[in-house]
Each structure stands twice: as structure tokens, then as C-alpha cells.
C-alpha positions as CSV (number, residue, x, y, z in Angstrom):
1,M,4.1,-20.5,-18.4
2,A,7.8,-19.6,-18.7
3,K,10.0,-20.5,-15.8
4,V,10.9,-17.4,-13.7
5,K,14.5,-16.9,-12.8
6,I,13.7,-16.0,-9.2
7,Q,13.5,-18.8,-6.5
8,P,12.1,-17.5,-3.1
9,L,13.7,-18.9,0.0
10,G,12.1,-20.2,3.2
11,D,8.3,-19.6,3.6
12,R,8.3,-16.9,0.9
13,V,6.1,-16.8,-2.2
14,L,6.7,-15.1,-5.5
15,V,3.5,-13.6,-7.0
16,E,2.6,-11.6,-10.1
17,E,0.1,-8.9,-9.3
18,I,-3.0,-8.8,-11.4
19,E,-3.9,-5.2,-12.4
20,E,-7.6,-4.4,-12.6
21,T,-8.9,-3.0,-15.8
22,E,-9.4,0.7,-15.6
23,Q,-12.8,2.2,-16.4
24,I,-13.0,5.9,-16.8
25,K,-16.4,7.5,-16.1
26,G,-17.1,11.1,-17.1
27,G,-13.7,11.6,-18.7
28,I,-11.8,11.7,-15.4
29,V,-8.4,10.1,-15.6
30,I,-6.9,8.8,-12.3
31,P,-3.1,9.1,-12.1
32,D,-1.2,5.9,-11.3
33,S,0.0,7.4,-8.0
34,A,-3.7,7.8,-6.8
35,K,-4.7,4.2,-7.7
36,E,-5.0,1.6,-5.0
37,K,-2.4,-1.2,-5.0
38,P,-3.8,-4.5,-6.4
39,Q,-4.5,-7.2,-3.9
40,E,-5.2,-10.0,-6.3
41,A,-2.1,-11.9,-7.5
42,K,-1.1,-15.2,-9.2
43,V,1.4,-17.5,-7.4
44,V,4.4,-17.9,-9.7
45,A,6.9,-19.7,-7.4
46,L,7.1,-21.2,-3.9
47,G,10.1,-21.0,-1.6
48,T,11.9,-23.9,0.0
49,G,9.4,-24.1,2.9
50,G,9.4,-23.0,6.5
51,T,10.0,-25.1,9.5
52,D,8.3,-25.3,12.9
53,D,10.0,-25.3,16.3
54,N,10.8,-29.0,16.0
55,G,12.5,-28.6,12.6
56,K,9.6,-30.2,10.7
57,K,8.7,-28.8,7.3
58,I,5.5,-26.7,7.1
59,P,3.7,-27.3,3.8
60,F,2.4,-24.4,1.8
61,D,-1.3,-23.6,1.7
62,V,-1.1,-22.4,-1.9
63,A,0.3,-23.9,-5.1
64,V,1.8,-22.4,-8.2
65,G,-0.9,-21.0,-10.4
66,D,-3.4,-20.2,-7.6
67,L,-5.1,-16.8,-7.6
68,V,-4.7,-15.2,-4.1
69,L,-5.5,-12.1,-2.2
70,T,-2.5,-10.5,-0.5
71,S,-2.1,-7.9,2.1
72,K,-2.1,-4.4,0.6
73,Y,1.4,-3.2,1.5
74,G,3.2,-6.4,2.4
75,G,6.2,-7.9,0.5
76,T,9.0,-6.6,-1.6
77,D,8.6,-5.4,-5.2
78,V,10.9,-7.0,-7.7
79,K,11.2,-6.2,-11.4
80,L,12.6,-8.9,-13.8
81,D,12.6,-8.9,-17.7
82,G,10.1,-6.0,-17.7
83,K,7.6,-7.7,-15.4
84,E,6.8,-6.7,-11.9
85,Y,6.6,-9.4,-9.2
86,K,6.3,-9.3,-5.4
87,I,8.1,-11.6,-2.9
88,L,6.1,-12.0,0.3
89,S,5.8,-14.2,3.3
90,S,3.2,-16.9,3.1
91,S,1.5,-15.2,6.1
92,D,0.9,-12.2,3.9
93,I,-1.4,-14.3,1.7
94,L,-4.9,-13.8,3.0
95,A,-7.1,-16.1,0.8
96,I,-7.2,-18.2,-2.3
97,V,-9.7,-16.9,-4.9
98,G,-12.0,-19.4,-6.6
């Protein structure tokens, strides 16, 4: 895996959304604007880590390479070198897949 040039800060996580394969039934083509946003993503980079009220570092629950489910509309979309990524708070990660 090539190193990404984006380093999230704090408790943020950089993910690459995984697009589902499109299956067309009956010849109907669904435009991109009508498709649901993907919720499955691969963790690409972790931020520097959050801190609690006492100043102690809070460890991440995910690691680079994990497949995760994210909230549907959370985070900020980022485009770099033709690839689309999303930076989101670690609280926007709902589950680890697998």
C-alpha cells in the first residue's frame, strides 16, 4: 500500500470508501446521484489521537487496513491524486467488519 500524503489530526481517521459493484436488472441504469453513499470503508491513516479530560491519550479502536462501517453522511470528502477519501471523527466509525 502506497503511503498517503494526508495525516489526520486528533481523533480523526482517513478512510477510503469501498464502492459496491453495480448490478443492473432489467436494463435500468441508476444515475450516480440516486445511488446511496457507501458505508463500508478501509482505514488508510490514523490521526495523532484524542485526549480525555485528564490529558491522557485515548487509543484508537481501529487500525490501518481495517474494514469499517461508517455513518452515512459523516466526515469530510477529500480528493488526492485522483482517489477519493473521507476524513471523519473516530466516533463516526460504527463497526469493524470481519
